[in-house]
C-alpha positions in Angstrom: -28.5 -1.4 32.5 -31.6 -1.1 34.5 -31.4 -0.1 38.2 -33.7 -2.7 39.6 -33.2 -1.2 43.2 -35.5 1.6 41.9 -37.9 -0.2 39.6 -41.2 -1.7 40.2 -41.8 -5.4 39.8 -42.5 -6.3 36.0 -40.8 -7.2 32.8 -37.9 -4.8 31.4 -36.3 -4.9 27.9 -32.9 -3.5 27.1 -31.2 -3.4 23.6 -27.8 -4.6 23.2 -25.7 -4.3 20.1 -23.0 -7.0 20.2 -21.5 -5.7 17.0 -20.6 -2.1 16.3 -19.7 -0.4 13.0 -16.7 -1.9 11.1 -13.9 0.4 11.4 -11.4 0.7 8.5 -7.9 -0.8 9.3 -4.8 1.4 9.0 -3.1 1.4 5.6 0.1 3.2 6.0 2.3 1.3 8.3 5.5 0.3 6.8 7.9 -2.4 7.5 11.7 -1.7 6.5 14.0 -4.6 6.1 18.0 -3.8 5.8 21.2 -3.1 7.7 21.8 -0.1 10.2 24.7 1.5 11.8 24.2 0.0 15.4 22.3 -3.3 15.9 21.8 -4.9 19.2 22.0 -8.8 18.6 18.9 -9.2 20.4 17.1 -7.0 17.8 18.4 -8.8 14.7 15.4 -9.8 12.4 12.8 -8.4 15.1 10.5 -5.8 14.0 10.9 -2.7 16.1 8.2 0.1 16.2 9.4 3.5 15.6 7.3 6.6 15.4 9.7 9.4 14.0 13.3 9.8 12.9 14.5 10.7 16.2 13.3 7.4 17.5 15.0 5.4 14.9 18.3 7.1 15.5 18.1 6.5 19.3 17.6 2.8 18.7 19.9 2.1 15.4 22.1 4.9 15.1 22.1 7.5 12.3 23.5 7.9 8.8 26.2 5.6 7.4 26.9 5.7 3.6 27.1 1.9 3.5 23.6 1.4 4.8 20.7 2.4 2.8 18.0 1.7 5.6 18.4 4.8 7.5 18.1 7.2 4.6 14.9 5.3 3.4 13.4 5.5 6.8 14.1 9.2 7.2 12.5 9.7 3.7 9.5 7.8 4.8 9.0 10.1 7.8 9.8 13.2 5.6 7.0 12.3 3.1 4.2 11.6 5.6 4.9 8.6 7.3 3.9 8.3 11.1 4.6 4.7 12.1 7.0 2.0 11.0 8.6 -1.4 12.0 12.2 -1.7 11.4 13.6 -5.2 10.9 17.2 -4.7 11.0 19.3 -7.6 9.7 23.1 -8.2 9.8 23.2 -9.5 6.0 21.1 -10.5 3.2 21.0 -14.0 4.8 18.7 -12.6 7.5 16.0 -11.6 5.1 14.1 -15.0 5.4 13.9 -14.6 9.1 12.9 -11.2 9.2 9.8 -12.0 7.0 8.9 -14.7 9.2 8.9 -12.4 12.1 6.7 -9.8 10.3 4.1 -12.3 9.7 2.9 -11.8 13.4 2.3 -7.9 12.6 -1.2 -7.5 11.1 -0.9 -3.8 10.7 1.9 -3.8 8.3 0.5 -2.9 5.0 3.8 -1.9 3.2 7.0 -3.6 3.0 10.3 -2.2 1.8 13.7 -3.5 0.9 15.5 -0.1 0.5 18.4 -0.4 -1.9 18.1 -4.2 -2.7 17.6 -4.8 -6.3 18.4 -8.5 -6.6 15.4 -10.1 -7.9 15.6 -13.1 -5.9 15.5 -11.3 -2.7 12.8 -8.9 -3.8 10.8 -12.1 -5.0 10.9 -13.4 -1.4 9.4 -10.1 -0.2 6.8 -10.5 -3.1 5.9 -14.0 -1.8 5.5 -12.7 1.8 3.2 -10.0 0.7 1.0 -12.4 -1.3 0.9 -15.0 1.3 -0.3 -12.5 4.0 -2.8 -10.9 1.6 -2.8 -7.5 3.5 0.3 -5.7 2.4 2.2 -4.6 -0.8 5.9 -4.6 -1.5 7.4 -1.3 -2.6 10.6 -2.1 -4.4 13.6 -0.3 -6.0 14.6 -0.4 -9.8 18.1 -1.2 -10.4 20.3 2.0 -11.4 20.6 1.9 -15.1 21.7 4.8 -17.5 20.3 2.6 -20.3 16.8 1.6 -19.1 15.4 0.2 -22.3 18.3 -2.0 -23.2 17.0 -5.6 -23.2 19.8 -7.1 -21.4 20.3 -4.2 -19.2 20.1 -4.4 -15.3 16.7 -2.7 -15.1 15.1 -4.8 -18.0 16.5 -8.0 -16.5 15.5 -7.2 -13.2 11.9 -6.5 -14.3 11.6 -9.6 -16.4 12.4 -11.7 -13.2 9.7 -10.1 -11.1 6.0 -10.9 -11.2 3.1 -10.6 -8.8 -0.1 -11.8 -10.6 -2.4 -10.4 -8.1 -0.6 -7.0 -7.8 1.0 -7.3 -4.6 4.2 -5.5 -5.6 5.2 -2.2 -7.4 8.6 -1.2 -8.9 9.8 2.4 -8.8 12.7 3.9 -10.9 15.0 6.0 -11.1 16.9 6.5 -8.0 16.8 9.8 -6.2 19.4 12.5 -5.4 19.2 14.0 -1.8 21.3 16.4 0.1 24.1 14.4 1.7 23.4 14.2 5.5 26.9 13.2 6.1 28.7 16.3 5.0 28.7 19.6 6.9 26.1 22.1 5.8 28.5 24.4 4.4 29.9 22.0 1.9 26.6 20.8 0.2 26.7 17.5 -1.9 24.2 15.2 -3.4 23.9 11.6 -2.6 22.0 9.2 -4.9 19.8 6.7 -3.0 17.1 4.3 -3.7 13.6 5.7 -3.7 11.3 3.1 -2.1 11.5 4.8 1.5 10.3 8.0 0.2 7.7 6.2 -2.0 6.4 4.6 1.2 5.9 8.0 2.8 4.1 9.3 -0.2 1.8 6.5 0.0 1.2 7.2 3.5 0.5 11.0 3.1 -1.8 10.2 0.1 -3.7 7.8 2.4 -4.0 10.3 4.9 -5.0 13.2 2.7 -7.4 11.6 0.1 -7.8 7.8 1.1 -6.3 4.6 -0.1 -8.4 4.4 -3.1 -6.7 7.3 -4.7 -3.7 6.4 -6.7 -0.5 7.4 -5.0 0.8 9.2 -8.0 1.2 12.8 -9.4 2.5 13.4 -5.8 5.6 15.4 -5.0 8.5 13.4 -3.2 9.7 15.7 -0.3 13.3 16.0 0.5 14.5 15.1 -3.0 16.7 17.5 -5.0 17.0 15.8 -8.3 16.7 12.3 -10.1 19.6 9.9 -11.1 17.9 9.7 -14.7 15.7 12.2 -16.4 13.1 10.4 -18.4 11.3 11.7 -21.6 7.9 10.8 -22.6 9.0 8.1 -25.0 11.1 6.3 -22.7 8.7 6.5 -19.9 6.0 5.1 -22.2 7.9 1.9 -22.7 8.8 1.7 -18.9 5.1 2.2 -18.2 4.1 -0.4 -20.4 6.3 -2.8 -18.5 4.7 -1.7 -15.3 7.8 0.4 -14.0 6.6 3.2 -12.1 8.5 6.4 -13.0 9.5 9.5 -10.9 9.5 12.6 -13.3 10.5 16.1 -13.1 8.5 18.6 -15.4 9.0 22.1 -15.9 8.5 24.1 -12.7 7.6 21.0 -10.7 9.6 19.0 -7.9 10.2 15.4 -8.5 6.9 13.6 -8.8 5.7 10.2 -8.7 4.3 9.5 -12.1 3.0 6.0 -12.2 0.8 3.6 -10.1 1.0 0.1 -11.6 1.9 -3.0 -9.9 4.0 -6.0 -11.1 1.2 -7.9 -12.5 0.9 -9.6 -16.2 -2.8 -8.9 -16.4 -5.6 -6.4 -16.1 -7.6 -6.7 -13.1 -4.8 -5.9 -10.5 -2.8 -3.4 -12.9 -3.2 -0.5 -10.5 -1.6 -0.2 -7.0 -4.5 1.6 -5.4 -7.0 -1.1 -6.6 -4.8 -3.8 -4.8 -4.5 -1.5 -1.8 -8.2 -0.6 -1.6 -8.7 -4.4 -1.7 -6.4 -5.2 1.1 -8.1 -2.4 3.1 -11.6 -3.7 2.6 -10.7 -7.4 3.0 -8.7 -6.8 6.3 -11.3 -4.4 7.7 -13.9 -6.9 7.3 -11.8 -9.7 8.5 -10.7 -8.0 11.8 -14.3 -6.7 12.6 -16.3 -9.8 12.1 -14.5 -12.0 14.5 -17.2 -11.8 17.0 -19.4 -14.1 14.6 -16.9 -17.1 15.4 -18.8 -19.7 17.3 -22.0 -17.6 17.3 -25.2 -19.9 16.3 -25.0 -20.4 12.7 -28.5 -19.2 11.8 -30.3 -16.7 9.5 -30.1 -14.2 12.4 -26.2 -14.4 12.3 -26.3 -14.0 8.4 -28.6 -10.9 8.6 -26.2 -9.3 11.4 -23.3 -9.9 9.2 -25.0 -8.6 6.1 -26.1 -5.5 7.9 -22.7 -4.7 9.4 -20.7 -5.5 6.0 -23.4 -3.4 4.0 -23.0 -0.4 6.4 -19.2 -0.6 6.2 -19.2 -0.8 2.4 -21.7 2.0 2.1 -19.3 4.3 4.0 -16.6 3.1 1.6 -18.7 4.0 -1.3 -19.5 7.4 -0.1 -15.7 8.1 0.4 -15.5 7.9 -3.4 -13.6 4.4 -3.4 -16.1 2.6 -5.2 -17.7 3.1 -8.6 -21.5 3.7 -9.1 -24.3 6.1 -8.9 -26.0 4.2 -6.1 -24.7 1.7 -3.5 -26.4 -1.0 -5.2 -24.1 -0.3 -8.3 -21.0 -0.1 -6.2 -21.1 -3.3 -4.3 -23.3 -6.2 -3.1 -23.3 -8.6 -0.1 -24.9 -12.1 -0.3 -25.2 -14.3 2.7 -28.2 -16.7 2.3 -29.4 -20.3 2.2 -28.1 -20.8 -1.3 -24.5 -20.3 -0.1 -25.1 -21.8 3.2 -27.4 -24.8 2.7 -27.9 -27.1 5.9 -24.9 -29.4 5.0 -22.6 -26.4 5.0 -24.1 -25.2 8.3 -23.4 -28.7 9.7 -19.8 -28.3 9.1 -19.8 -25.1 11.2 -19.2 -22.8 8.1 -20.7 -19.6 6.9 -20.2 -18.5 3.3 -20.6 -14.7 2.4 -20.2 -13.4 -1.2 -19.1 -9.7 -1.6 -18.7 -7.8 -4.8 -17.2 -4.3 -5.1 -16.7 -1.9 -8.0 -13.4 0.0 -7.4 -12.7 3.2 -8.9 -9.7 3.1 -11.5 -7.2 5.9 -11.9 -7.5 8.2 -14.9 -4.0 7.3 -16.2 -4.5 8.9 -19.5 -6.3 12.2 -19.8 -7.2 12.9 -23.4 -8.6 16.2 -24.8 -10.0 17.0 -28.1 -9.1 20.6 -28.9 -9.9 22.7 -32.0 -10.9 26.2 -33.2 -14.3 27.5 -32.9 -15.7 30.2 -35.0 -18.8 30.6 -33.1 -20.8 28.2 -35.2 -18.5 25.4 -36.0 -15.7 23.2 -34.4 -12.6 22.2 -36.2 -11.0 19.3 -34.4 -7.2 18.3 -34.6 -6.8 14.5 -35.1 
């Protein structure tokens, strides 16, 4: 602002910037739905924010072997989660109400239903994520010691789950953790669902590498073993069915070894691609609300174009988009072709945005042969 008390009469100009750079939205806030040890009736189904395991205990009590939610929440914080909403319910009948409550929380990006493997309930969570468009469901596969059996628990569950646009992912097998309900001098293992720990892995990967990096080939902290040890053949079949595996290789801790969604197509096959698009769409949506009720003119279109282009340039520079140049990585179109006078008269502005996301290297293939200094012998 100009101090007119100290300025000579005349014309003065100041520049104002009504819009700042688009800030990326958060990608790692998880919502957990399930039963807890101690529930105030007033809290039933209402999301409650917690920032660490101690805060969870203070509000909902600690461990109870009949409750899967506490162990999942602890696994989330162990693996890198920093903020979560707890939607505690009394029974499965409370799921619908909890999902309705979560609609008001726009910062949620991951939804977990720990330990629940009923496809009907899981499908409700998937439908919620698809309707919201800014979050994904991280789901648990059914415990099954014969995972390839067509009419077995895991394969029947998988056949009942679908998210064409990739808003859900299924993880298997269950994990073994030190039982926190027994004294330290009598160690024992407890088999629990993996989704809470996986949500923490997503949060950690987002923080360290970015949402565009597939949350796989990542260690699962706090896990002593797996309920089922996969070989490559069995894993290959499960991977073809888009079931994400947890594996232990020689000399490694348990690792997340899959990054697929529950789609039946190709475009939304990988979880990081879906989550990257959620991030881009939500960031643009949140940061361009200033344009609502602005004069619908070319000036507005140019301001929107500039703001979105600057944001996507930063996304490309972070390694999230494919292309040697920004022009190869994305485009933004807001012009008279998309916004003729008839459209403007209706109070509408249309923008077309295209992005080229990076895809994970799910298969790394080497051709290895003998070299005698002049010729190469390649093994087929």
